[in-house]
N, C-alpha and C positions, 0 to 999 in steps of 0.2 A: 625550477619555472612553475610548476604547479605546484598547489601545496595541499590539496586534499579538494574532494566534492563538495561544495557550498551546499547546495539543494537538490529537490528533484521535483518537479512540476507536474500535477495530474490536473487535467482537467475531468470534471465528473458530471453525469447528467444528472443527478437529483444532490442538489447541495448537501441536504438534511440529512440523506441517508447515509452518502458520505461521511459526513461528519462523523456522524456515529461511529460508523465502522471505526474508520482510524481513531478517534478519540475514546469511546466507550469499549470498543471491542480491543480491540488492540493496545488501548493506553497510552496513546502518543497526547501529548500536553500542547494545549494552545497557548501560542505565545503572540499571535494578534490576529483577531478578525476584523477583515473591512468590507463594508459595503461600498460598491463604485455604481452609482446610479446612472451616470453615463455610459456606462456597458452595462449596465442590469447585471452588475456578477459581483458573485463575492469571492477574496480572494484570505486565504485562511493559513498561516504559518503555524505549522507543528511541528513539536521538538521531540526529542527522546533522550533521556540521561542529562541534560541540559544542554542540548548540544541540536541548532535550528536543523531539520534535513529533509521538508516536506512541504511542498508549497499546494492546495487545495484549491484550484478555481472553480465557480459555476462559469457558465453563460448559456443565453437563452438556445436552446435546439442545437446542441454541438453533434456533429455524427458521429455512429455507434464507431466503436473502435474495432477494427479488424484482429481476429483472434487464431480464428481457424478457416485456411489453413495458415499457419504465421506470416506476418508478414513484416518488413523493412522497418526497421526502428526499434525502440525501447522494447524487450524480452521481456521480463519480468522485473519486479523489484523485490529485492533479497532481505530478511533481517536475519539478524544473529540471535539465536536462543539458548541458554543454558543448557536446558531439557525440551525436546518436544512434546512430549506428553499432554503437558499442562495447556501451551498452546491449543496444540488438538482438542483438547477437550473442550475451550472455552470456546473454540470454533466451533463444536459440534454443540454445544450449546444451544448457541443461536442459528442452530441449521442450516451453518454454513457448509457445501460440501469439502469434503479433503480427500487428497490425492493418498494412496497408502505410500508410507517411511521407504525410503527407498538409500542405498547408502553410494556415494559417491565413489566410482571407479579408480579416483586418481587420490581422494585423499582419507578413504575410509571415514568420512565422518555421512553421519545420517542428515535425511533431509524430506521436506514433503511439500507440495504445492496447495495454493487453496487459491481462491478470486475475490477481488475486491466488488464493489457492487457493479460497476461496470465491465466487469469480466478480465482486469487487468492481473495476470498472472502474479500472485504473493508466494515468494518461495522463503520457509524456517530451514534455516541451516544451524544444524546444533554445533556449538563451537569448543 
């Protein structure tokens, strides 16, 4: 019935800052960028490895995301990486806080968390 996840949509508070984070820092590629004047909103389609995965929206004055305590809804966004250290170094290079590396008690794989500009938790999981 289901074939896969088509994309994930994120609403950001500062479009240029989030665009920079997801494209320049994390390295996602821009597939399409559209400004919708009637909504005063950008829609940015982003890809990874030639696959559409993320849709970034901006809207005037969106409410802040509840992160602590954790609220119902999307918990975090997780990216698979070959090695944790290069992505940790890149995030630290941009003064983006990172949590300590942990080990998944079920798989034995290593991972750590950081956050996007709007405090959406981002997990980096070593494959």
